[in-house]
C-alpha positions as CSV (number, residue, x, y, z in Angstrom):
1,X,1.1,5.0,20.0
2,X,1.3,1.0,19.8
3,X,2.9,-1.1,22.6
4,X,6.3,-3.2,21.5
5,X,5.1,-6.9,21.6
6,X,7.0,-9.1,23.8
7,X,7.9,-12.4,22.1
8,X,9.9,-15.7,22.3
9,X,10.7,-18.8,20.4
10,X,8.2,-20.7,22.5
11,X,5.3,-18.2,21.7
12,X,5.6,-17.5,18.1
13,X,3.0,-20.2,17.1
14,X,0.5,-18.5,19.8
15,X,0.8,-15.4,17.4
16,X,-2.4,-14.6,15.0
17,X,-0.7,-12.7,12.0
18,X,-4.2,-12.8,10.6
19,X,-6.1,-10.7,13.5
20,X,-6.1,-6.8,12.6
21,X,-6.1,-6.0,16.2
22,X,-2.9,-7.2,16.9
23,X,-1.1,-5.3,13.7
24,X,-3.2,-1.9,15.0
25,X,-2.4,-2.1,18.9
26,X,1.0,-3.9,18.7
27,X,4.7,-2.9,17.4
28,X,5.5,-6.3,15.8
29,X,9.4,-5.2,15.5
30,X,10.4,-7.8,18.2
31,X,8.3,-10.7,16.6
32,X,9.7,-9.7,12.9
33,X,13.4,-9.8,14.2
34,X,12.8,-13.1,16.2
35,X,11.6,-14.6,12.7
36,X,14.5,-13.4,10.8
37,X,16.9,-14.4,13.0
38,X,15.6,-17.9,13.9
39,X,12.7,-18.8,11.4
40,X,13.1,-17.1,8.4
41,X,10.4,-19.3,6.3
42,X,8.1,-20.0,9.8
43,X,4.7,-22.1,9.5
44,X,2.2,-20.0,10.8
45,X,-0.7,-22.7,12.1
46,X,-4.0,-22.9,11.0
47,X,-7.0,-21.8,13.1
48,X,-10.8,-20.8,13.0
49,X,-11.6,-22.9,10.1
50,X,-8.8,-21.4,7.8
51,X,-5.4,-23.0,6.7
52,X,-2.2,-22.5,7.5
53,X,0.1,-20.5,5.8
54,X,4.3,-19.8,5.7
55,X,5.6,-16.3,6.9
56,X,8.7,-15.4,5.0
57,X,10.7,-12.2,6.6
58,X,14.2,-11.5,5.5
59,X,14.7,-9.0,2.6
60,X,16.6,-11.1,0.2
61,X,14.1,-14.3,0.5
62,X,10.8,-11.8,-0.2
63,X,12.7,-10.3,-3.2
64,X,13.6,-13.7,-4.7
65,X,10.2,-14.6,-4.2
66,X,9.0,-11.8,-6.0
67,X,10.9,-12.1,-8.5
68,X,10.0,-16.0,-9.5
69,X,6.5,-16.2,-10.4
70,X,7.1,-19.6,-11.7
71,X,7.5,-20.7,-8.1
72,X,5.3,-18.5,-6.4
73,X,1.9,-17.5,-8.4
74,X,-0.1,-14.7,-8.1
75,X,-3.0,-15.9,-9.7
76,X,-4.8,-17.4,-6.8
77,X,-4.8,-13.8,-5.1
78,X,-2.5,-11.4,-3.1
79,X,-4.1,-10.9,0.2
80,X,-3.6,-13.3,2.8
81,X,-7.7,-12.6,4.1
82,X,-8.7,-13.4,0.4
83,X,-6.5,-16.5,0.2
84,X,-7.1,-18.0,3.7
85,X,-11.1,-17.9,2.3
86,X,-10.6,-20.0,-0.8
87,X,-8.7,-17.3,-3.5
88,X,-9.4,-14.2,-5.6
89,X,-12.5,-14.3,-7.7
90,X,-10.8,-12.1,-10.2
91,X,-7.9,-14.4,-10.2
92,X,-6.5,-14.4,-14.1
93,X,-8.8,-11.5,-14.7
94,X,-6.8,-8.7,-12.7
95,X,-3.5,-7.4,-13.6
96,X,-2.9,-7.5,-9.6
97,X,-3.6,-11.4,-9.4
98,X,-2.5,-12.8,-13.0
99,X,0.8,-14.6,-14.1
100,X,2.4,-15.4,-17.3
101,X,1.4,-13.7,-20.8
102,X,-1.9,-12.3,-19.6
103,X,-0.3,-10.4,-16.6
104,X,2.2,-8.9,-19.1
105,X,0.1,-7.8,-21.7
106,X,-2.7,-6.2,-19.5
107,X,0.1,-4.7,-17.3
108,X,1.7,-3.3,-20.8
109,X,-1.8,-1.9,-21.4
110,X,-2.0,-0.2,-18.2
111,X,1.5,1.0,-17.8
112,X,0.8,3.3,-20.8
113,X,-1.3,5.9,-18.3
114,X,1.4,5.7,-15.3
115,X,4.7,6.6,-17.3
116,X,6.4,9.8,-16.3
117,X,5.2,11.7,-19.3
118,X,1.7,10.6,-19.0
119,X,1.6,12.1,-15.5
120,X,2.7,15.6,-16.3
121,X,-0.7,16.8,-16.2
122,X,-1.9,14.9,-12.9
123,X,1.7,16.0,-11.3
124,X,0.8,19.6,-11.8
125,X,-2.8,19.4,-10.0
126,X,-1.3,17.3,-7.5
127,X,1.1,19.9,-6.8
128,X,-1.8,22.7,-6.5
129,X,-3.9,20.7,-4.4
130,X,-1.1,20.0,-1.8
131,X,0.0,23.3,-1.5
132,X,-3.6,24.8,-1.2
133,X,-4.5,22.1,1.5
134,X,-1.5,22.6,3.8
135,X,-1.4,26.6,3.4
136,X,-5.2,26.2,4.6
137,X,-4.0,23.9,7.5
138,X,-1.3,26.1,8.5
139,X,-3.8,28.8,9.2
140,X,-6.1,26.7,11.6
141,X,-4.9,25.8,15.2
142,X,-5.0,22.1,14.3
143,X,-5.9,19.4,11.4
144,X,-6.6,16.2,10.6
145,X,-3.6,15.4,8.5
146,X,-4.6,11.6,7.5
147,X,-8.4,12.8,6.7
148,X,-8.4,16.3,5.3
149,X,-4.8,15.9,3.7
150,X,-3.5,12.7,3.0
151,X,-6.7,10.9,2.1
152,X,-7.9,13.9,-0.5
153,X,-4.5,14.0,-2.6
154,X,-4.0,10.4,-4.1
155,X,-7.7,10.0,-4.4
156,X,-7.9,12.8,-6.5
157,X,-4.9,11.5,-8.7
158,X,-6.2,8.2,-9.3
159,X,-10.0,9.5,-9.7
160,X,-9.0,11.6,-12.0
161,X,-7.1,9.2,-14.4
162,X,-10.1,6.7,-14.0
163,X,-12.6,9.4,-14.8
164,X,-14.6,9.3,-11.4
165,X,-16.4,12.4,-11.2
166,X,-16.0,15.2,-8.4
167,X,-19.3,14.2,-6.6
168,X,-18.6,10.4,-6.6
169,X,-15.4,10.6,-4.9
170,X,-16.2,10.6,-1.1
171,X,-18.0,7.4,-1.8
172,X,-15.2,6.1,-3.5
173,X,-13.1,6.9,-0.4
174,X,-15.4,5.6,2.0
175,X,-16.0,2.1,0.2
176,X,-11.9,1.9,-0.2
177,X,-11.3,2.4,3.2
178,X,-13.3,-0.9,4.2
179,X,-12.2,-3.3,1.7
180,X,-9.0,-4.4,2.8
181,X,-8.8,-2.6,6.2
182,X,-11.1,-0.2,8.5
183,X,-11.1,2.6,10.8
184,X,-13.6,0.2,13.0
185,X,-12.3,-1.9,15.1
186,X,-15.7,-3.8,14.8
187,X,-15.7,-4.0,11.2
188,X,-16.3,-7.6,9.6
189,X,-15.3,-9.5,6.8
190,X,-18.9,-9.0,5.7
191,X,-18.4,-5.1,5.7
192,X,-15.3,-5.8,3.4
193,X,-17.2,-7.8,0.8
194,X,-20.1,-5.1,0.9
195,X,-17.7,-2.4,0.3
196,X,-15.7,-4.1,-2.7
197,X,-18.8,-4.9,-4.1
198,X,-20.1,-1.4,-3.9
199,X,-16.8,-0.2,-6.1
200,X,-17.4,-3.1,-8.3
201,X,-21.0,-2.0,-9.0
202,X,-19.9,1.6,-9.4
203,X,-17.1,0.7,-12.4
204,X,-19.7,-1.1,-13.8
205,X,-21.9,1.7,-14.3
206,X,-19.1,3.9,-15.2
207,X,-17.7,1.5,-18.1
208,X,-21.3,1.1,-19.6
209,X,-21.2,5.2,-19.5
210,X,-17.9,5.6,-21.1
211,X,-18.8,3.0,-24.1
212,X,-21.3,5.6,-25.4
213,X,-19.7,8.7,-23.6
214,X,-15.6,8.4,-24.2
215,X,-13.3,10.4,-21.9
216,X,-9.6,11.0,-21.7
217,X,-9.3,8.3,-18.9
218,X,-8.2,5.1,-17.9
219,X,-12.0,3.7,-17.8
220,X,-12.2,4.7,-21.8
221,X,-8.9,3.2,-22.5
222,X,-9.9,-0.3,-21.0
223,X,-13.4,-0.5,-22.2
224,X,-12.1,0.0,-26.1
225,X,-8.9,-1.7,-25.3
226,X,-7.9,-5.2,-26.9
227,X,-5.5,-8.2,-25.9
228,X,-4.8,-11.3,-28.2
229,X,-7.2,-9.6,-30.9
230,X,-10.4,-9.6,-28.3
231,X,-12.0,-6.5,-25.9
232,X,-11.4,-6.7,-22.7
233,X,-14.4,-8.3,-20.8
234,X,-17.0,-6.5,-18.3
235,X,-15.1,-8.3,-15.3
236,X,-11.6,-7.6,-16.4
237,X,-12.7,-4.0,-17.2
238,X,-14.0,-3.6,-13.4
239,X,-11.7,-5.9,-11.9
240,X,-8.6,-3.9,-12.9
241,X,-10.2,-0.5,-11.8
242,X,-10.6,-1.6,-8.6
243,X,-7.2,-2.8,-8.4
244,X,-6.0,0.7,-9.6
245,X,-8.4,2.6,-7.1
246,X,-7.4,0.7,-3.9
247,X,-3.6,0.5,-4.8
248,X,-3.6,4.0,-6.0
249,X,-5.5,5.6,-3.2
250,X,-4.9,3.6,0.3
251,X,-1.3,2.8,0.2
252,X,-0.5,6.4,-0.6
253,X,-2.6,8.1,1.8
254,X,-1.1,5.6,4.5
255,X,2.2,6.6,3.3
256,X,1.7,10.3,3.6
257,X,0.3,10.0,7.0
258,X,2.7,7.8,8.4
259,X,5.5,10.1,7.0
260,X,4.0,13.1,8.8
261,X,3.7,11.0,12.4
262,X,7.4,10.0,11.9
263,X,8.6,13.7,11.3
264,X,6.7,14.8,14.1
265,X,8.5,12.0,16.4
266,X,11.5,12.8,15.0
267,X,12.2,16.5,14.9
268,X,16.1,16.3,14.2
269,X,15.3,14.7,11.0
270,X,12.6,17.4,10.1
271,X,14.9,20.1,10.8
272,X,17.6,18.6,8.7
273,X,15.3,18.1,6.1
274,X,14.3,21.5,6.2
275,X,18.0,22.7,6.4
276,X,18.6,20.7,2.8
277,X,20.6,18.1,5.0
278,X,18.4,15.7,2.7
279,X,17.7,15.1,-0.8
280,X,14.1,15.2,-1.3
281,X,13.9,12.0,-3.6
282,X,15.8,10.1,-1.0
283,X,13.5,11.4,1.8
284,X,10.6,10.0,-0.1
285,X,12.1,6.7,-0.6
286,X,12.5,6.6,3.3
287,X,9.4,7.7,4.0
288,X,7.9,4.4,2.0
289,X,10.4,2.3,3.7
290,X,9.7,3.2,6.9
291,X,6.0,3.3,6.5
292,X,5.2,0.3,4.6
293,X,1.8,0.6,4.0
294,X,1.2,-2.9,2.2
295,X,2.4,-5.0,4.6
296,X,2.4,-8.3,3.2
297,X,1.6,-9.7,-0.3
298,X,0.4,-13.3,-0.6
299,X,1.2,-16.0,-3.2
300,X,0.8,-19.6,-3.9
301,X,3.8,-22.2,-4.1
302,X,3.5,-23.7,-7.9
303,X,5.8,-26.6,-6.7
304,X,7.2,-28.2,-4.1
305,X,10.2,-26.1,-2.4
306,X,12.5,-26.7,0.3
307,X,13.9,-23.4,2.1
308,X,15.5,-22.7,5.0
309,X,15.0,-26.1,6.4
310,X,11.3,-25.4,5.7
311,X,9.2,-27.9,3.4
312,X,6.7,-26.0,1.5
313,X,4.5,-28.1,-0.6
314,X,2.7,-27.1,-3.9
315,X,-0.6,-25.1,-3.4
316,X,0.9,-23.9,0.2
317,X,0.0,-20.2,0.9
318,X,3.4,-18.3,1.0
319,X,3.0,-14.7,2.6
320,X,6.1,-12.2,1.9
321,X,6.0,-9.5,4.6
322,X,7.4,-6.2,3.3
323,X,6.9,-4.6,6.7
324,X,9.7,-7.0,7.8
325,X,12.1,-7.0,4.9
326,X,12.3,-3.0,4.8
327,X,13.6,-3.6,8.7
328,X,16.1,-6.5,7.7
329,X,19.5,-5.4,9.1
330,X,21.0,-7.7,6.4
331,X,19.7,-5.1,4.0
332,X,19.6,-1.7,5.7
333,X,22.4,-0.3,7.9
334,X,20.7,0.9,11.2
335,X,17.3,-0.7,10.0
336,X,15.3,0.7,12.7
337,X,16.6,4.2,12.5
338,X,14.4,6.8,10.1
339,X,17.2,8.5,8.2
340,X,15.5,10.9,5.6
341,X,19.2,10.9,3.9
342,X,19.4,7.2,3.5
343,X,20.8,5.8,0.4
344,X,21.0,3.2,-1.3
345,X,17.3,2.8,-0.3
346,X,16.1,-0.7,-2.5
347,X,12.7,-1.1,-0.3
348,X,10.4,-3.3,-0.7
349,X,7.2,-1.3,-0.6
350,X,6.5,-1.4,-4.2
351,X,7.3,-5.1,-4.1
352,X,9.8,-6.6,-6.8
353,X,10.0,-8.2,-10.1
354,X,7.0,-8.6,-12.5
355,X,4.3,-7.6,-9.8
356,X,6.2,-3.9,-9.2
357,X,3.9,-1.5,-8.4
358,X,2.2,-0.1,-11.3
359,X,1.7,3.2,-9.7
360,X,5.1,3.6,-8.1
361,X,5.7,6.9,-10.4
362,X,2.1,8.2,-9.2
363,X,2.8,7.4,-5.4
364,X,6.4,8.8,-5.3
365,X,5.2,12.3,-6.8
366,X,2.4,12.6,-4.5
367,X,4.5,11.8,-1.5
368,X,7.3,14.2,-2.8
369,X,4.9,17.1,-3.5
370,X,3.3,16.6,0.3
371,X,6.9,16.9,1.9
372,X,8.1,19.6,-0.7
373,X,5.0,21.7,0.5
374,X,5.5,21.0,4.0
375,X,9.2,21.7,3.8
376,X,8.5,25.1,2.2
377,X,5.7,25.9,4.4
378,X,5.7,24.6,7.7
379,X,8.1,24.9,10.6
380,X,7.1,22.6,13.0
381,X,4.8,19.7,13.2
382,X,3.1,18.9,16.5
383,X,1.1,15.9,17.6
384,X,-2.1,17.5,19.1
385,X,-4.4,14.2,19.6
386,X,-3.9,10.4,19.5
387,X,-3.2,8.9,15.8
388,X,-5.7,6.0,15.2
389,X,-4.4,2.9,13.7
390,X,-6.3,1.3,10.3
391,X,-7.6,-2.4,11.3
392,X,-6.0,-4.6,9.2
393,X,-3.6,-7.7,8.6
394,X,-2.7,-5.9,5.1
395,X,-2.4,-2.3,5.5
396,X,-0.7,-0.6,7.9
397,X,-0.7,2.8,8.7
398,X,-3.1,5.8,10.6
399,X,-6.5,6.5,9.7
400,X,-6.8,9.8,11.9
401,X,-3.4,11.9,12.7
402,X,-4.5,15.3,14.4
403,X,-1.5,17.8,14.1
404,X,-0.7,21.6,14.7
405,X,1.1,22.5,11.4
406,X,3.5,25.8,12.5
407,X,4.3,28.2,9.7
408,X,7.9,28.4,8.6
409,X,9.8,31.5,9.3
410,X,11.9,31.5,6.3
């Protein structure tokens, strides 16, 4: 388990929030708490040839920034590592890193595939897969929940939607696991770029196939879609598929694994949940708040601003730390407590405003399917090995979670 990091106002500037090892090995709750209390808009100094950036940690401030794209733009990128090295090459051509009318038009196009009605068939297949995987895991002495169950469910769903063949899905999982984080503590930025390029090349080939062999999938929709009277370019098609597979696979996988870890660590909550003391929908929202797989989002200041005595300049990088906002005692009663019955629960896991997560419905139905099946099938969850973290300053969670699932006695 992670070690709680000791921190003081004097040592804040020595912390390197860009370090994947810092996030993997340490519980930064004391850091976020101190920043919320004393420096809610904190300047992170530059280092190792990269610029400094602003760190925003209070719930209301993060929410306000998400809802103000005129002041905090996404077109330069939305991940800190990318921003520190010159910005996102897909800026203005991918829905997650664009603003204004282009963002609205592409988002409206993609949303057609992610409504609750459109996801009906996907939901049924997810339920079937989840039940099968969990029943199989209960029959064994142990399983790695992160690798064998959590990784399979969102990957299947997003690949179904995109039109990725069954034989290619393991390849997609391996690459997405290395783009903005890694299971390997020695992974480099070059490894991440290689993985990203592998995914882009894959989707370029799939786009070419769909132009002559269309299917009932998002890729076919994108290669035939028009905005402002023109077809999307090859780059727009593949960048948006990349964004969907990354958002639809990695974050949900980490939320599911982290939720199972929390239930193993808080058996009283598990027992109340199984006894009907927590509504499933409320439990899903608490798991999403508690795990916060996308720890931050990055923005670029589009104008000079004064905020909590901080002077932000146009062009400055501003990072919005969802992982801190979701534990802000100003927004959540007993914010550091895991409570499956928590309501209301307006967490920041899916961001807010115009960039609210496209796949929120899909993520919720996947998480709900897992914890419904666990409630119906499993009596107790026991950790039987060390949970291994991902190494990332963007994604938070666990790549390996060895557990034993004991059958329910119902």
